[in-house]
A tleap script that builds the chain and sets N, CA, C and O, in Angstrom:
source leaprc.protein.ff14SB
mol = sequence {
  NMET GLY LYS GLU GLU ASP LEU ALA THR ALA
  ALA ALA ALA ALA GLY VAL ALA LYS SER ALA
  PRO PRO VAL VAL VAL SER GLY MET THR LEU
  ALA GLY TYR SER LEU ASN ASP TRP VAL LEU
  ALA ALA THR LEU MET TRP ILE ALA VAL GLN
  MET GLY TRP PHE ILE TRP SER ASN ILE ILE
  LYS PRO ARG ARG GLN GLN GLY GLY ALA CGLU
}
set mol.1.N position { -54.316 7.010 31.190 }
set mol.1.CA position { -54.270 6.973 29.899 }
set mol.1.C position { -54.791 5.722 29.393 }
set mol.1.O position { -54.354 4.610 29.691 }
set mol.2.N position { -55.730 5.966 28.628 }
set mol.2.CA position { -56.616 4.821 27.946 }
set mol.2.C position { -55.736 4.025 27.151 }
set mol.2.O position { -54.685 4.660 27.066 }
set mol.3.N position { -55.619 2.624 26.341 }
set mol.3.CA position { -55.529 2.219 25.623 }
set mol.3.C position { -54.999 3.130 24.108 }
set mol.3.O position { -53.866 3.274 23.647 }
set mol.4.N position { -55.919 3.479 23.767 }
set mol.4.CA position { -56.139 4.330 22.258 }
set mol.4.C position { -54.739 5.442 22.564 }
set mol.4.O position { -53.775 5.566 21.808 }
set mol.5.N position { -54.908 6.028 23.610 }
set mol.5.CA position { -53.895 7.284 24.168 }
set mol.5.C position { -52.716 6.289 24.059 }
set mol.5.O position { -52.834 6.256 22.834 }
set mol.6.N position { -51.913 5.638 24.233 }
set mol.6.CA position { -51.016 4.716 24.862 }
set mol.6.C position { -50.685 4.891 23.316 }
set mol.6.O position { -49.861 5.699 22.887 }
set mol.7.N position { -51.424 4.041 22.558 }
set mol.7.CA position { -51.869 3.585 20.555 }
set mol.7.C position { -50.739 4.709 20.378 }
set mol.7.O position { -49.519 4.702 20.208 }
set mol.8.N position { -51.887 5.813 20.519 }
set mol.8.CA position { -51.339 7.141 19.542 }
set mol.8.C position { -49.906 7.834 19.791 }
set mol.8.O position { -49.151 8.326 18.952 }
set mol.9.N position { -49.734 7.717 21.350 }
set mol.9.CA position { -48.134 8.170 22.116 }
set mol.9.C position { -47.462 7.458 21.145 }
set mol.9.O position { -46.887 8.229 20.377 }
set mol.10.N position { -47.301 6.279 20.869 }
set mol.10.CA position { -46.621 5.157 21.043 }
set mol.10.C position { -45.920 5.553 19.271 }
set mol.10.O position { -44.746 5.593 18.904 }
set mol.11.N position { -47.127 5.778 18.535 }
set mol.11.CA position { -47.073 5.997 17.379 }
set mol.11.C position { -46.088 7.411 17.183 }
set mol.11.O position { -44.947 7.641 16.781 }
set mol.12.N position { -47.255 8.211 17.722 }
set mol.12.CA position { -45.799 9.251 17.830 }
set mol.12.C position { -44.965 9.570 17.711 }
set mol.12.O position { -44.593 10.232 16.742 }
set mol.13.N position { -44.080 9.120 18.973 }
set mol.13.CA position { -42.743 8.856 19.269 }
set mol.13.C position { -42.137 7.451 17.868 }
set mol.13.O position { -41.069 7.547 17.263 }
set mol.14.N position { -42.728 6.777 17.754 }
set mol.14.CA position { -42.151 5.844 16.355 }
set mol.14.C position { -41.964 6.953 15.528 }
set mol.14.O position { -40.821 7.400 15.624 }
set mol.15.N position { -42.872 7.711 14.548 }
set mol.15.CA position { -42.453 8.420 13.686 }
set mol.15.C position { -41.460 9.937 14.403 }
set mol.15.O position { -40.732 10.526 13.604 }
set mol.16.N position { -41.503 10.306 15.469 }
set mol.16.CA position { -40.372 10.701 15.879 }
set mol.16.C position { -39.373 10.514 15.805 }
set mol.16.O position { -38.711 11.547 15.706 }
set mol.17.N position { -38.897 9.741 15.799 }
set mol.17.CA position { -37.675 8.288 15.523 }
set mol.17.C position { -37.189 8.428 14.302 }
set mol.17.O position { -36.141 8.946 13.916 }
set mol.18.N position { -38.283 7.778 13.579 }
set mol.18.CA position { -37.856 7.444 12.242 }
set mol.18.C position { -37.081 8.824 11.586 }
set mol.18.O position { -36.018 8.951 10.979 }
set mol.19.N position { -38.273 9.919 12.062 }
set mol.19.CA position { -37.584 11.292 10.967 }
set mol.19.C position { -36.219 11.975 11.690 }
set mol.19.O position { -35.494 12.695 11.004 }
set mol.20.N position { -35.957 11.758 12.880 }
set mol.20.CA position { -34.699 12.270 13.682 }
set mol.20.C position { -33.514 12.029 12.579 }
set mol.20.O position { -33.076 13.076 12.104 }
set mol.21.N position { -33.130 11.240 12.262 }
set mol.21.CA position { -31.897 10.934 11.225 }
set mol.21.C position { -31.854 12.194 10.328 }
set mol.21.O position { -31.187 13.215 10.492 }
set mol.22.N position { -32.707 11.887 9.358 }
set mol.22.CA position { -33.043 12.962 8.471 }
set mol.22.C position { -33.061 13.914 8.517 }
set mol.22.O position { -32.663 14.760 7.715 }
set mol.23.N position { -33.731 14.036 9.881 }
set mol.23.CA position { -33.347 16.383 10.143 }
set mol.23.C position { -32.329 16.457 10.520 }
set mol.23.O position { -31.533 17.214 9.965 }
set mol.24.N position { -31.919 15.597 11.753 }
set mol.24.CA position { -29.966 15.926 11.937 }
set mol.24.C position { -29.014 16.141 11.018 }
set mol.24.O position { -28.114 16.981 11.018 }
set mol.25.N position { -29.443 14.845 9.792 }
set mol.25.CA position { -28.173 15.209 8.690 }
set mol.25.C position { -28.748 16.551 8.046 }
set mol.25.O position { -27.869 17.393 7.861 }
set mol.26.N position { -30.108 16.954 7.642 }
set mol.26.CA position { -30.516 18.151 7.106 }
set mol.26.C position { -30.067 19.170 7.488 }
set mol.26.O position { -29.420 19.817 6.665 }
set mol.27.N position { -30.232 19.736 8.919 }
set mol.27.CA position { -30.220 20.633 9.637 }
set mol.27.C position { -28.508 20.797 9.689 }
set mol.27.O position { -28.194 21.975 9.859 }
set mol.28.N position { -27.485 19.980 9.591 }
set mol.28.CA position { -25.994 20.136 10.256 }
set mol.28.C position { -25.505 20.188 8.422 }
set mol.28.O position { -24.363 20.616 8.259 }
set mol.29.N position { -26.054 19.907 7.481 }
set mol.29.CA position { -25.873 20.191 5.919 }
set mol.29.C position { -25.890 21.725 6.055 }
set mol.29.O position { -24.958 22.516 5.912 }
set mol.30.N position { -27.613 22.027 6.472 }
set mol.30.CA position { -27.822 23.812 6.198 }
set mol.30.C position { -26.522 24.298 7.261 }
set mol.30.O position { -25.650 25.055 6.835 }
set mol.31.N position { -26.508 24.006 8.059 }
set mol.31.CA position { -25.543 24.258 9.428 }
set mol.31.C position { -23.904 24.847 8.915 }
set mol.31.O position { -23.203 25.691 9.473 }
set mol.32.N position { -23.655 24.125 7.770 }
set mol.32.CA position { -22.759 24.214 7.035 }
set mol.32.C position { -21.570 22.860 7.075 }
set mol.32.O position { -20.581 22.863 6.341 }
set mol.33.N position { -21.880 21.731 8.071 }
set mol.33.CA position { -21.203 20.780 8.002 }
set mol.33.C position { -21.095 19.833 6.730 }
set mol.33.O position { -22.012 19.486 5.986 }
set mol.34.N position { -20.138 19.597 6.683 }
set mol.34.CA position { -20.148 18.389 5.245 }
set mol.34.C position { -20.554 17.113 6.055 }
set mol.34.O position { -20.784 16.798 7.222 }
set mol.35.N position { -20.510 16.396 4.480 }
set mol.35.CA position { -21.572 14.664 4.988 }
set mol.35.C position { -20.086 13.689 5.608 }
set mol.35.O position { -20.294 12.522 5.941 }
set mol.36.N position { -18.711 14.240 5.715 }
set mol.36.CA position { -17.615 13.625 6.265 }
set mol.36.C position { -17.842 14.296 7.964 }
set mol.36.O position { -17.403 13.673 8.931 }
set mol.37.N position { -18.493 15.470 8.100 }
set mol.37.CA position { -18.121 15.540 9.326 }
set mol.37.C position { -19.366 15.460 10.442 }
set mol.37.O position { -19.221 15.531 11.663 }
set mol.38.N position { -20.690 15.288 9.683 }
set mol.38.CA position { -21.462 14.223 10.059 }
set mol.38.C position { -21.420 12.801 10.849 }
set mol.38.O position { -21.743 12.336 11.942 }
set mol.39.N position { -20.621 12.263 9.214 }
set mol.39.CA position { -20.366 10.958 9.509 }
set mol.39.C position { -19.181 10.754 10.885 }
set mol.39.O position { -19.373 10.158 11.945 }
set mol.40.N position { -18.234 11.305 10.528 }
set mol.40.CA position { -17.399 11.470 11.646 }
set mol.40.C position { -18.256 11.549 12.865 }
set mol.40.O position { -18.160 10.577 13.615 }
set mol.41.N position { -19.110 12.542 13.238 }
set mol.41.CA position { -19.957 12.677 14.790 }
set mol.41.C position { -20.460 12.084 14.962 }
set mol.41.O position { -20.922 12.141 16.101 }
set mol.42.N position { -20.914 10.925 14.097 }
set mol.42.CA position { -22.085 9.780 14.116 }
set mol.42.C position { -21.138 8.562 14.771 }
set mol.42.O position { -21.477 7.810 15.684 }
set mol.43.N position { -19.724 8.574 13.983 }
set mol.43.CA position { -19.109 7.730 14.480 }
set mol.43.C position { -18.583 7.491 15.498 }
set mol.43.O position { -18.377 6.347 15.904 }
set mol.44.N position { -18.223 8.708 16.190 }
set mol.44.CA position { -18.192 9.573 18.042 }
set mol.44.C position { -18.943 8.702 18.896 }
set mol.44.O position { -18.966 7.865 19.798 }
set mol.45.N position { -19.715 9.615 17.819 }
set mol.45.CA position { -20.720 9.261 19.414 }
set mol.45.C position { -21.373 7.364 19.278 }
set mol.45.O position { -21.718 6.793 20.312 }
set mol.46.N position { -21.423 6.827 18.267 }
set mol.46.CA position { -21.738 5.252 18.543 }
set mol.46.C position { -20.512 4.739 18.636 }
set mol.46.O position { -20.550 3.792 17.851 }
set mol.47.N position { -19.325 4.779 19.162 }
set mol.47.CA position { -17.857 4.512 19.745 }
set mol.47.C position { -18.204 4.633 21.246 }
set mol.47.O position { -18.141 3.698 22.044 }
set mol.48.N position { -18.645 6.122 21.584 }
set mol.48.CA position { -19.140 6.706 23.033 }
set mol.48.C position { -20.073 5.183 23.387 }
set mol.48.O position { -19.712 4.251 24.106 }
set mol.49.N position { -20.915 5.278 22.879 }
set mol.49.CA position { -22.502 4.225 23.142 }
set mol.49.C position { -21.716 2.755 23.628 }
set mol.49.O position { -22.113 2.233 24.669 }
set mol.50.N position { -20.782 2.214 22.979 }
set mol.50.CA position { -20.239 1.096 22.236 }
set mol.50.C position { -19.471 0.592 24.055 }
set mol.50.O position { -19.592 -0.478 24.651 }
set mol.51.N position { -18.705 1.888 24.487 }
set mol.51.CA position { -17.695 1.696 25.222 }
set mol.51.C position { -18.370 1.624 26.711 }
set mol.51.O position { -17.892 0.961 27.632 }
set mol.52.N position { -19.565 2.419 26.798 }
set mol.52.CA position { -20.229 2.517 27.454 }
set mol.52.C position { -21.062 1.276 27.709 }
set mol.52.O position { -20.743 0.650 28.720 }
set mol.53.N position { -21.946 0.857 27.077 }
set mol.53.CA position { -21.862 -0.728 27.047 }
set mol.53.C position { -20.948 -1.568 27.656 }
set mol.53.O position { -21.310 -2.047 28.731 }
set mol.54.N position { -19.619 -1.930 27.148 }
set mol.54.CA position { -19.030 -2.842 27.228 }
set mol.54.C position { -18.627 -2.431 28.416 }
set mol.54.O position { -17.877 -3.357 28.725 }
set mol.55.N position { -18.599 -1.532 29.477 }
set mol.55.CA position { -18.049 -0.671 30.604 }
set mol.55.C position { -19.475 -1.670 31.659 }
set mol.55.O position { -19.403 -2.702 32.325 }
set mol.56.N position { -20.234 -1.052 31.457 }
set mol.56.CA position { -21.243 -1.381 32.325 }
set mol.56.C position { -21.990 -2.962 32.356 }
set mol.56.O position { -22.587 -3.391 33.344 }
set mol.57.N position { -21.830 -3.668 31.149 }
set mol.57.CA position { -22.194 -4.934 31.342 }
set mol.57.C position { -20.734 -5.736 31.375 }
set mol.57.O position { -21.149 -6.746 31.944 }
set mol.58.N position { -19.335 -5.996 31.168 }
set mol.58.CA position { -18.350 -6.382 31.757 }
set mol.58.C position { -17.570 -5.953 33.274 }
set mol.58.O position { -16.628 -6.554 33.790 }
set mol.59.N position { -18.262 -4.750 33.789 }
set mol.59.CA position { -17.372 -4.367 34.813 }
set mol.59.C position { -18.457 -3.599 36.014 }
set mol.59.O position { -17.960 -3.744 37.130 }
set mol.60.N position { -19.652 -2.911 36.063 }
set mol.60.CA position { -19.942 -2.643 36.427 }
set mol.60.C position { -21.338 -3.194 36.872 }
set mol.60.O position { -21.887 -2.667 37.840 }
set mol.61.N position { -21.804 -4.001 36.358 }
set mol.61.CA position { -22.646 -4.962 36.889 }
set mol.61.C position { -22.462 -6.522 37.293 }
set mol.61.O position { -23.354 -7.168 37.843 }
set mol.62.N position { -21.104 -7.078 36.927 }
set mol.62.CA position { -20.774 -8.208 37.785 }
set mol.62.C position { -20.549 -7.724 38.972 }
set mol.62.O position { -21.282 -8.164 39.858 }
set mol.63.N position { -19.523 -6.721 39.357 }
set mol.63.CA position { -19.928 -5.939 40.563 }
set mol.63.C position { -21.151 -5.703 41.553 }
set mol.63.O position { -21.205 -6.179 42.687 }
set mol.64.N position { -22.118 -4.907 40.969 }
set mol.64.CA position { -23.393 -5.164 41.713 }
set mol.64.C position { -23.902 -6.648 41.879 }
set mol.64.O position { -24.435 -7.018 42.925 }
set mol.65.N position { -23.710 -7.479 40.796 }
set mol.65.CA position { -24.170 -8.752 41.431 }
set mol.65.C position { -23.026 -9.165 42.554 }
set mol.65.O position { -23.320 -9.609 43.664 }
set mol.66.N position { -22.030 -9.005 42.209 }
set mol.66.CA position { -21.153 -9.547 43.419 }
set mol.66.C position { -21.092 -9.015 44.357 }
set mol.66.O position { -20.195 -9.409 45.103 }
set mol.67.N position { -21.783 -8.098 44.755 }
set mol.67.CA position { -21.981 -7.118 45.723 }
set mol.67.C position { -23.293 -7.919 47.012 }
set mol.67.O position { -23.214 -8.267 48.190 }
set mol.68.N position { -24.273 -7.921 46.081 }
set mol.68.CA position { -25.612 -8.602 46.402 }
set mol.68.C position { -25.507 -9.851 46.760 }
set mol.68.O position { -26.343 -10.226 47.581 }
set mol.69.N position { -24.354 -10.992 46.217 }
set mol.69.CA position { -24.228 -12.300 46.479 }
set mol.69.C position { -23.806 -12.433 48.072 }
set mol.69.O position { -24.081 -13.416 48.761 }
set mol.70.N position { -22.899 -10.955 48.653 }
set mol.70.CA position { -22.156 -11.667 49.666 }
set mol.70.C position { -23.395 -11.651 50.703 }
set mol.70.O position { -23.278 -12.172 51.813 }
savepdb mol mol.pdb
quit
């Protein structure tokens, strides 16, 4: 791929990422979910991401570094 194709791909990916939250909210609203429901789902997902990051950075990563130092 050339630089122009890479830039076009990056621009398209940025556009998709920017439009994803409103599309999800609209889709869930049309499917019959209320605002409270999708906020709850987003909060639960965010908590899961934070838990995963905590486990990775405080448990898994130190154990890998410890094992490589021996």
